[in-house]
N, CA, C and O of each residue as an XYZ file, in Angstrom:
728
protein
N     100.230    106.106    115.018
C     100.836    105.763    113.720
C     100.415    104.339    113.406
O      99.417    103.911    113.986
N     101.036    103.592    112.590
C     100.336    102.602    111.865
C     100.803    101.204    111.641
O     101.896    100.850    112.084
N     100.168    100.536    111.096
C      99.964     99.504    110.110
C      99.143    100.311    109.155
O      98.255     99.794    108.478
N      99.409    101.422    109.111
C      98.770    102.506    108.530
C      97.616    103.007    109.358
O      96.530    103.140    108.795
N      97.735    103.290    110.598
C      96.569    103.521    111.433
C      96.199    104.986    111.575
O      97.069    105.855    111.621
N      94.904    105.252    111.644
C      94.425    106.615    111.800
C      93.427    106.670    112.944
O      93.268    105.703    113.690
N      92.761    107.799    113.077
C      91.847    108.028    114.200
C      90.751    106.981    114.323
O      90.354    106.346    113.346
N      90.278    106.823    115.539
C      89.108    105.964    115.766
C      87.921    106.581    115.052
O      87.818    107.804    114.962
N      87.044    105.766    114.554
C      85.864    106.242    113.864
C      86.003    106.297    112.349
O      85.013    106.512    111.649
N      87.204    106.109    111.835
C      87.397    106.194    110.387
C      86.606    105.107    109.678
O      85.948    105.375    108.673
N      86.664    103.887    110.190
C      85.931    102.808    109.542
C      84.434    103.091    109.553
O      83.749    102.814    108.569
N      83.915    103.640    110.651
C      82.488    103.959    110.703
C      82.128    105.001    109.654
O      81.077    104.901    109.020
N      82.995    106.011    109.461
C      82.723    107.018    108.430
C      82.743    106.388    107.040
O      81.909    106.710    106.194
N      83.702    105.486    106.807
C      83.749    104.801    105.516
C      82.508    103.944    105.308
O      81.961    103.887    104.207
N      82.063    103.272    106.384
C      80.858    102.448    106.265
C      79.631    103.311    105.970
O      78.767    102.912    105.190
N      79.552    104.488    106.588
C      78.424    105.383    106.302
C      78.425    105.790    104.832
O      77.383    105.785    104.178
N      79.628    106.151    104.307
C      79.720    106.507    102.890
C      79.343    105.320    102.014
O      78.687    105.478    100.985
N      79.767    104.122    102.436
C      79.422    102.925    101.676
C      77.916    102.721    101.677
O      77.336    102.430    100.631
N      77.268    102.867    102.836
C      75.818    102.654    102.919
C      75.068    103.640    102.019
O      74.058    103.278    101.414
N      75.551    104.876    101.927
C      74.934    105.852    101.020
C      75.058    105.357     99.583
O      74.100    105.426     98.813
N      76.251    104.852     99.219
C      76.445    104.323     97.872
C      75.583    103.083     97.650
O      75.080    102.864     96.549
N      75.411    102.265     98.706
C      74.574    101.070     98.609
C      73.130    101.466     98.319
O      72.492    100.886     97.439
N      72.609    102.456     99.058
C      71.241    102.911     98.854
C      71.048    103.529     97.474
O      69.964    103.440     96.896
N      72.098    104.153     96.948
C      72.015    104.761     95.617
C      72.191    103.731     94.502
O      72.074    104.061     93.322
N      72.474    102.479     94.881
C      72.635    101.431     93.890
C      74.006    101.401     93.232
O      74.194    100.722     92.223
N      74.973    102.137     93.799
C      76.311    102.190     93.208
C      77.167    100.994     93.601
O      78.141    100.681     92.917
N      76.819    100.327     94.689
C      77.476     99.088     95.106
C      76.385     98.100     95.474
O      75.239     98.493     95.693
N      76.729     96.814     95.544
C      75.693     95.801     95.697
C      75.604     95.142     97.069
O      74.494     94.936     97.559
N      76.713     94.805     97.705
C      76.632     94.026     98.937
C      77.905     94.195     99.754
O      78.783     94.974     99.384
N      78.008     93.463    100.872
C      79.131     93.633    101.780
C      80.483     93.322    101.151
O      81.496     93.878    101.575
N      80.523     92.451    100.155
C      81.806     92.201     99.477
C      82.288     93.483     98.817
O      83.491     93.725     98.713
N      81.333     94.309     98.367
C      81.718     95.593     97.792
C      82.291     96.531     98.851
O      83.082     97.416     98.525
N      81.904     96.351    100.113
C      82.452     97.182    101.182
C      83.960     97.018    101.266
O      84.682     98.000    101.434
N      84.435     95.802    101.153
C      85.881     95.569    101.217
C      86.566     96.309    100.074
O      87.572     96.985    100.289
N      86.031     96.189     98.865
C      86.623     96.902     97.732
C      86.557     98.411     97.943
O      87.491     99.134     97.598
N      85.445     98.881     98.513
C      85.290    100.305     98.776
C      86.318    100.780     99.807
O      86.930    101.835     99.640
N      86.501     99.998    100.866
C      87.479    100.365    101.891
C      88.869    100.434    101.283
O      89.614    101.379    101.544
N      89.232     99.425    100.461
C      90.550     99.434     99.810
C      90.702    100.633     98.885
O      91.739    101.296     98.889
N      89.676    100.913     98.095
C      89.749    102.000     97.122
C      89.874    103.358     97.797
O      90.444    104.285     97.220
N      89.351    103.486     99.008
C      89.423    104.740     99.750
C      90.592    104.763    100.726
O      90.622    105.568    101.657
N      91.543    103.881    100.507
C      92.697    103.770    101.382
C      92.258    103.480    102.812
O      92.967    103.791    103.769
N      91.076    102.879    102.941
C      90.565    102.542    104.255
C      91.365    101.460    104.933
O      91.245    101.276    106.145
N      92.191    100.726    104.176
C      93.006     99.703    104.806
C      93.924    100.312    105.857
O      94.349     99.622    106.783
N      94.233    101.595    105.721
C      95.056    102.255    106.733
C      94.288    102.427    108.044
O      94.889    102.497    109.116
N      92.983    102.495    107.953
C      92.175    102.641    109.149
C      91.843    101.298    109.776
O      91.474    101.224    110.948
N      91.974    100.247    108.998
C      91.483     98.944    109.424
C      92.135     98.440    110.700
O      91.432     97.973    111.597
N      93.443     98.517    110.809
C      94.115     97.954    111.977
C      93.714     98.668    113.263
O      93.432     98.021    114.271
N      93.689     99.988    113.231
C      93.316    100.739    114.436
C      91.888    100.447    114.849
O      91.577    100.350    116.036
N      91.034    100.309    113.870
C      89.621    100.103    114.158
C      89.285     98.657    114.475
O      88.404     98.396    115.295
N      89.969     97.709    113.842
C      89.497     96.337    113.856
C      90.411     95.317    114.517
O      89.915     94.366    115.122
N      91.720     95.477    114.425
C      92.601     94.440    114.962
C      92.733     94.586    116.469
O      93.052     95.657    116.984
N      92.483     93.492    117.157
C      92.572     93.461    118.615
C      93.630     92.442    119.023
O      93.746     91.374    118.422
N      94.397     92.788    120.051
C      95.402     91.864    120.569
C      95.079     91.545    122.022
O      94.434     92.327    122.721
N      95.533     90.396    122.454
C      95.353     89.979    123.836
C      96.612     90.361    124.592
O      97.700     89.882    124.272
N      96.473     91.224    125.597
C      97.635     91.665    126.360
C      98.094     90.575    127.315
O      97.385     89.595    127.543
N      99.282     90.754    127.867
C      99.784     89.788    128.851
C      98.886     89.738    130.082
O      98.854     88.734    130.794
N      98.155     90.830    130.330
C      97.209     90.882    131.437
C      95.873     90.234    131.114
O      94.981     90.198    131.962
N      95.724     89.720    129.900
C      94.497     89.029    129.526
C      93.391     89.919    129.003
O      92.245     89.479    128.908
N      93.703     91.168    128.657
C      92.683     92.070    128.131
C      92.798     92.165    126.617
O      93.894     92.123    126.057
N      91.652     92.293    125.969
C      91.604     92.479    124.531
C      91.642     93.979    124.255
O      90.738     94.708    124.664
N      92.685     94.447    123.559
C      92.856     95.873    123.312
C      93.137     96.128    121.832
O      93.578     95.224    121.122
N      92.884     97.355    121.359
C      93.217     97.683    119.962
C      94.715     97.534    119.722
O      95.526     97.758    120.621
N      95.064     97.159    118.515
C      96.459     96.973    118.140
C      97.074     98.338    117.820
O      96.880     98.875    116.730
N      97.806     98.885    118.766
C      98.508    100.159    118.617
C      99.993     99.857    118.667
O     100.460     99.174    119.578
N     100.741    100.360    117.693
C     102.156    100.030    117.596
C     103.001    100.755    118.632
O     102.796    101.936    118.914
N     103.952    100.023    119.188
C     104.976    100.592    120.058
C     106.008    101.301    119.177
O     106.048    101.054    117.972
N     106.844    102.176    119.750
C     107.849    102.874    118.937
C     108.748    101.937    118.128
O     109.052    102.227    116.971
N     109.175    100.828    118.714
C     110.023     99.891    117.974
C     109.279     99.299    116.778
O     109.851     99.150    115.699
N     108.008     98.965    116.972
C     107.192     98.437    115.886
C     106.987     99.497    114.800
O     106.955     99.178    113.611
N     106.847    100.754    115.215
C     106.677    101.837    114.245
C     107.907    101.955    113.344
O     107.778    102.169    112.138
N     109.097    101.816    113.930
C     110.328    101.878    113.138
C     110.402    100.722    112.146
O     110.738    100.916    110.978
N     110.089     99.526    112.617
C     110.110     98.366    111.720
C     109.087     98.527    110.606
O     109.368     98.248    109.440
N     107.910     98.974    110.976
C     106.859     99.174    109.980
C     107.298    100.194    108.922
O     107.096     99.975    107.727
N     107.891    101.296    109.356
C     108.349    102.320    108.414
C     109.401    101.753    107.468
O     109.385    102.053    106.274
N     110.305    100.944    107.985
C     111.336    100.337    107.131
C     110.728     99.339    106.143
O     111.146     99.266    104.987
N     109.738     98.572    106.607
C     109.079     97.637    105.697
C     108.350     98.386    104.587
O     108.432     98.005    103.420
N     107.643     99.439    104.947
C     106.911    100.213    103.943
C     107.858    100.873    102.948
O     107.558    100.927    101.755
N     108.996    101.376    103.422
C     109.970    101.985    102.518
C     110.491    100.944    101.520
O     110.640    101.231    100.332
N     110.765     99.733    102.019
C     111.237     98.674    101.124
C     110.155     98.258    100.138
O     110.441     98.023     98.964
N     108.913     98.166    100.608
C     107.807     97.794     99.729
C     107.610     98.826     98.629
O     107.377     98.467     97.475
N     107.703    100.107     98.978
C     107.536    101.162     97.981
C     108.686    101.174     96.982
O     108.482    101.441     95.797
N     109.893    100.884     97.458
C     111.060    100.922     96.567
C     111.128     99.717     95.633
O     111.406     99.864     94.443
N     110.867     98.502     96.184
C     111.066     97.284     95.401
C     109.772     96.562     95.011
O     109.783     95.701     94.131
N     108.659     96.912     95.665
C     107.403     96.234     95.374
C     107.161     95.014     96.248
O     106.131     94.356     96.109
N     108.074     94.704     97.134
C     107.934     93.575     98.060
C     108.768     93.862     99.304
O     109.564     94.801     99.345
N     108.560     93.027    100.312
C     109.314     93.154    101.563
C     110.063     91.859    101.798
O     109.471     90.780    101.801
N     111.342     91.968    101.992
C     112.158     90.813    102.349
C     113.190     91.291    103.355
O     114.122     92.019    103.013
N     113.011     90.868    104.610
C     113.902     91.319    105.673
C     114.234     90.166    106.606
O     113.444     89.240    106.786
N     115.412     90.245    107.190
C     115.824     89.313    108.234
C     116.118     90.160    109.464
O     116.882     91.123    109.407
N     115.500     89.784    110.573
C     115.684     90.556    111.801
C     116.392     89.715    112.849
O     116.035     88.559    113.075
N     117.386     90.295    113.479
C     117.969     89.730    114.690
C     117.364     90.554    115.817
O     117.544     91.771    115.867
N     116.654     89.900    116.713
C     115.870     90.666    117.678
C     115.860     89.999    119.042
O     116.210     88.829    119.196
N     115.450     90.778    120.014
C     115.178     90.249    121.349
C     113.794     89.640    121.347
O     113.008     89.859    120.425
N     113.502     88.883    122.373
C     112.156     88.341    122.510
C     111.234     89.375    123.140
O     111.675     90.283    123.845
N     109.946     89.213    122.870
C     108.888     89.991    123.508
C     108.942     91.493    123.203
O     108.662     92.310    124.080
N     109.298     91.858    121.976
C     109.292     93.283    121.616
C     108.215     93.612    120.589
O     108.092     94.761    120.165
N     107.439     92.615    120.188
C     106.281     92.865    119.343
C     106.473     92.646    117.855
O     105.593     93.003    117.071
N     107.588     92.074    117.440
C     107.769     91.871    116.003
C     106.823     90.809    115.458
O     106.313     90.961    114.348
N     106.580     89.757    116.195
C     105.649     88.722    115.725
C     104.243     89.298    115.582
O     103.537     88.989    114.621
N     103.840     90.125    116.526
C     102.515     90.740    116.472
C     102.416     91.677    115.276
O     101.404     91.684    114.574
N     103.458     92.467    115.039
C     103.472     93.372    113.899
C     103.336     92.600    112.587
O     102.499     92.934    111.748
N     104.147     91.583    112.418
C     104.116     90.811    111.176
C     102.788     90.075    111.027
O     102.220     90.042    109.935
N     102.291     89.490    112.104
C     101.024     88.774    112.024
C      99.886     89.724    111.667
O      98.997     89.362    110.895
N      99.903     90.928    112.215
C      98.886     91.924    111.869
C      98.939     92.298    110.398
O      97.903     92.405    109.742
N     100.146     92.497    109.879
C     100.306     92.836    108.458
C      99.840     91.683    107.568
O      99.145     91.903    106.576
N     100.224     90.450    107.922
C      99.815     89.295    107.126
C      98.303     89.092    107.173
O      97.677     88.804    106.153
N      97.726     89.242    108.352
C      96.280     89.095    108.488
C      95.569     90.136    107.631
O      94.632     89.814    106.901
N      96.014     91.371    107.721
C      95.438     92.457    106.941
C      95.449     92.112    105.456
O      94.443     92.269    104.766
N      96.580     91.647    104.979
C      96.722     91.355    103.552
C      95.863     90.154    103.130
O      95.191     90.212    102.100
N      95.880     89.078    103.909
C      95.156     87.870    103.496
C      93.640     88.010    103.617
O      92.907     87.299    102.929
N      93.155     88.902    104.469
C      91.707     89.050    104.621
C      91.111     90.109    103.712
O      89.888     90.206    103.605
N      91.941     90.903    103.057
C      91.404     91.927    102.155
C      91.745     91.697    100.689
O      91.087     92.265     99.817
N      92.744     90.891    100.395
C      93.194     90.724     99.020
C      93.051     89.263     98.601
O      93.463     88.366     99.336
N      92.478     89.019     97.437
C      92.323     87.635     96.973
C      93.666     87.008     96.588
O      94.637     87.696     96.274
N      93.675     85.679     96.625
C      94.822     84.874     96.200
C      96.101     85.231     96.952
O      97.183     85.269     96.366
N      95.972     85.490     98.239
C      97.125     85.836     99.061
C      97.325     84.740    100.095
O      96.430     84.459    100.893
N      98.488     84.127    100.082
C      98.812     83.078    101.039
C      99.937     83.550    101.947
O     100.910     84.148    101.489
N      99.793     83.274    103.238
C     100.812     83.652    104.202
C     101.184     82.430    105.029
O     100.316     81.690    105.494
N     102.467     82.232    105.202
C     102.986     81.138    106.026
C     103.961     81.734    107.025
O     104.924     82.400    106.644
N     103.711     81.493    108.298
C     104.604     81.915    109.369
C     105.190     80.651    109.970
O     104.457     79.724    110.315
N     106.513     80.609    110.096
C     107.182     79.432    110.638
C     107.809     79.805    111.977
O     108.623     80.724    112.066
N     107.415     79.076    113.010
C     107.949     79.286    114.358
C     108.946     78.176    114.685
O     108.984     77.137    114.025
N     109.749     78.422    115.720
C     110.785     77.445    116.069
C     110.278     76.295    116.930
O     110.960     75.277    117.052
N     109.091     76.434    117.533
C     108.515     75.306    118.266
C     106.986     75.403    118.272
O     106.416     76.437    117.923
N     106.337     74.307    118.673
C     104.868     74.231    118.629
C     104.192     75.254    119.531
O     103.174     75.836    119.156
N     104.751     75.478    120.719
C     104.144     76.410    121.664
C     104.099     77.829    121.079
O     103.076     78.507    121.180
N     105.180     78.270    120.481
C     105.222     79.601    119.871
C     104.300     79.650    118.646
O     103.626     80.655    118.423
N     104.266     78.589    117.864
C     103.380     78.539    116.695
C     101.923     78.689    117.127
O     101.163     79.419    116.492
N     101.531     78.007    118.196
C     100.153     78.113    118.691
C      99.857     79.530    119.181
O      98.765     80.052    118.954
N     100.822     80.147    119.849
C     100.642     81.503    120.355
C     100.483     82.493    119.202
O      99.637     83.386    119.255
N     101.292     82.332    118.169
C     101.196     83.219    117.007
C      99.865     83.023    116.289
O      99.231     83.994    115.877
N      99.437     81.761    116.136
C      98.154     81.528    115.466
C      96.988     82.078    116.291
O      95.982     82.513    115.730
N      97.117     82.059    117.596
C      96.071     82.618    118.460
C      95.874     84.116    118.164
O      94.755     84.622    118.257
N      96.955     84.820    117.809
C      96.826     86.226    117.403
C      95.907     86.326    116.193
O      95.013     87.171    116.145
N      96.142     85.447    115.212
C      95.314     85.433    114.011
C      93.863     85.169    114.370
O      92.958     85.813    113.839
N      93.647     84.230    115.263
C      92.286     83.886    115.699
C      91.614     85.097    116.349
O      90.451     85.380    116.062
N      92.334     85.820    117.225
C      91.766     87.020    117.860
C      91.469     88.101    116.817
O      90.428     88.755    116.884
N      92.371     88.289    115.862
C      92.128     89.260    114.799
C      90.836     88.919    114.063
O      89.989     89.787    113.850
N      90.689     87.655    113.675
C      89.517     87.241    112.896
C      88.236     87.338    113.729
O      87.232     87.875    113.260
N      88.266     86.833    114.937
C      87.061     86.817    115.773
C      86.551     88.211    116.097
O      85.355     88.380    116.336
N      87.417     89.212    116.111
C      87.020     90.562    116.486
C      86.880     91.510    115.299
O      86.698     92.713    115.486
N      86.962     90.988    114.106
C      86.795     91.790    112.897
C      85.316     92.088    112.695
O      84.468     91.244    112.985
N      85.000     93.274    112.204
C      83.598     93.631    111.926
C      82.999     92.605    110.969
O      83.655     92.215    110.004
N      81.773     92.162    111.213
C      81.156     91.150    110.342
C      81.179     91.511    108.860
O      81.336     90.626    108.019
N      81.027     92.779    108.527
C      81.026     93.180    107.119
C      82.398     92.999    106.472
O      82.491     92.898    105.248
N      83.452     92.957    107.267
C      84.804     92.797    106.729
C      85.349     91.383    106.911
O      86.411     91.055    106.381
N      84.637     90.554    107.650
C      85.101     89.190    107.924
C      84.882     88.306    106.698
O      83.744     88.103    106.273
N      85.977     87.776    106.124
C      85.805     86.922    104.944
C      85.244     85.552    105.313
O      85.323     85.121    106.464
N      84.674     84.875    104.314
C      84.180     83.508    104.515
C      85.354     82.598    104.843
O      86.461     82.791    104.341
N      85.101     81.594    105.698
C      86.143     80.633    106.064
C      85.678     79.233    105.675
O      84.623     78.766    106.102
N      86.488     78.586    104.861
C      86.182     77.208    104.468
C      86.803     76.223    105.448
O      86.149     75.271    105.874
N      88.051     76.448    105.802
C      88.740     75.577    106.765
C      89.268     76.414    107.913
O      89.858     77.477    107.717
N      89.044     75.910    109.113
C      89.500     76.578    110.326
C      90.100     75.492    111.208
O      89.373     74.764    111.885
N      91.432     75.381    111.202
C      92.100     74.345    111.973
C      92.885     74.987    113.112
O      92.776     76.191    113.345
N      93.664     74.197    113.809
C      94.481     74.717    114.906
C      95.660     75.547    114.417
O      96.310     76.225    115.212
N      95.942     75.499    113.113
C      97.104     76.228    112.606
C      96.840     76.975    111.295
O      97.762     77.558    110.725
N      95.591     76.965    110.811
C      95.342     77.556    109.505
C      93.912     78.070    109.382
O      92.969     77.450    109.873
N      93.770     79.214    108.719
C      92.470     79.734    108.297
C      92.504     79.842    106.782
O      93.413     80.454    106.220
N      91.515     79.250    106.116
C      91.425     79.297    104.658
C      90.201     80.130    104.309
O      89.071     79.755    104.622
N      90.437     81.262    103.659
C      89.375     82.206    103.344
C      88.786     81.904    101.972
O      89.127     82.532    100.970
N      87.884     80.913    101.963
C      87.176     80.501    100.755
C      85.715     80.277    101.126
O      85.370     80.205    102.305
N      84.878     80.171    100.131
C      83.464     79.925    100.337
C      83.265     78.476    100.811
O      83.699     77.548    100.128
N      82.616     78.267    101.967
C      82.386     76.904    102.440
C      81.159     76.246    101.803
O      80.921     75.054    101.998
N      80.379     77.022    101.043
C      79.115     76.520    100.504
C      79.249     75.814     99.173
O      80.334     75.715     98.601
N      78.119     75.328     98.699
C      78.064     74.593     97.438
C      78.175     75.519     96.221
O      78.412     75.047     95.109
N      78.008     76.817     96.418
C      78.091     77.764     95.301
C      79.504     78.294     95.093
O      79.687     79.401     94.586
N      80.498     77.508     95.481
C      81.903     77.899     95.421
C      82.343     78.266     93.999
O      83.173     79.159     93.830
N      81.812     77.606     92.993
C      82.207     77.904     91.612
C      81.788     79.317     91.221
O      82.545     80.019     90.551
N      80.611     79.740     91.623
C      80.115     81.077     91.290
C      80.696     82.146     92.207
O      80.919     83.278     91.778
N      80.940     81.794     93.458
C      81.447     82.744     94.449
C      82.519     82.043     95.274
O      82.215     81.519     96.346
N      83.783     82.018     94.801
C      84.812     81.240     95.483
C      85.322     81.847     96.790
O      86.005     81.165     97.554
N      85.009     83.089     97.056
C      85.585     83.750     98.222
C      86.947     84.319     97.861
O      87.266     84.480     96.683
N      87.741     84.619     98.863
C      89.042     85.247     98.613
C      90.087     84.290     98.039
O      90.999     84.720     97.334
N      89.960     83.020     98.333
C      90.973     82.047     97.930
C      92.335     82.386     98.550
O      93.381     82.181     97.934
N      92.297     82.903     99.769
C      93.503     83.261    100.517
C      93.603     82.385    101.736
O      92.622     81.756    102.133
N      94.776     82.333    102.338
C      94.960     81.552    103.555
C      96.087     82.118    104.385
O      96.985     82.793    103.883
N      96.016     81.822    105.680
C      97.104     82.155    106.592
C      97.358     80.934    107.444
O      96.434     80.360    108.020
N      98.613     80.540    107.521
C      99.017     79.324    108.231
C     100.213     79.599    109.116
O     101.103     80.367    108.750
N     100.235     78.973    110.280
C     101.387     79.039    111.176
C     101.856     77.626    111.389
O     101.073     76.764    111.786
N     103.149     77.367    111.126
C     103.715     76.035    111.214
C     104.987     76.072    112.064
O     105.445     77.131    112.493
N     105.536     74.883    112.289
C     106.778     74.721    113.043
C     107.872     74.254    112.102
O     107.649     73.414    111.230
N     109.058     74.812    112.294
C     110.197     74.424    111.446
C     110.625     73.003    111.737
O     111.567     72.503    111.121
């Protein structure tokens, strides 16, 4: 189940369909791949195919939701469908995966949709660094065709904008994800 997740190989099938459209001249370049993936509801396949997490054992593995995360995700999606946004307060135990779930959702949104800003606030610097490291792993392991341009890459923020001089003609996503301390 998901962050909208489906079988392995879905992204590859979408990329094959995209390449056929590219050869036919129906799309122009890799930026069109992102739009194509979104238009084909490929964003549901993205997390299973692309998001990787670092386990406590130090292994990089696909982001597969635990049952508790699946319940939270379902509740968030129900609220989003009903109201058009998600606003929730959780009282939770530590180490059950809520930070990973939220960070995955925020990363997904900020790397595929323009003008999207995400701010995560942690209670101390150590936790903030750990949460941002999730974002770093997500970005570093994303397929090159789906990886947005990065203008600024700091210890606590990724800014998805064009770093080049042609920023006026091609600004990039103009999105960002930041992790800070309260």
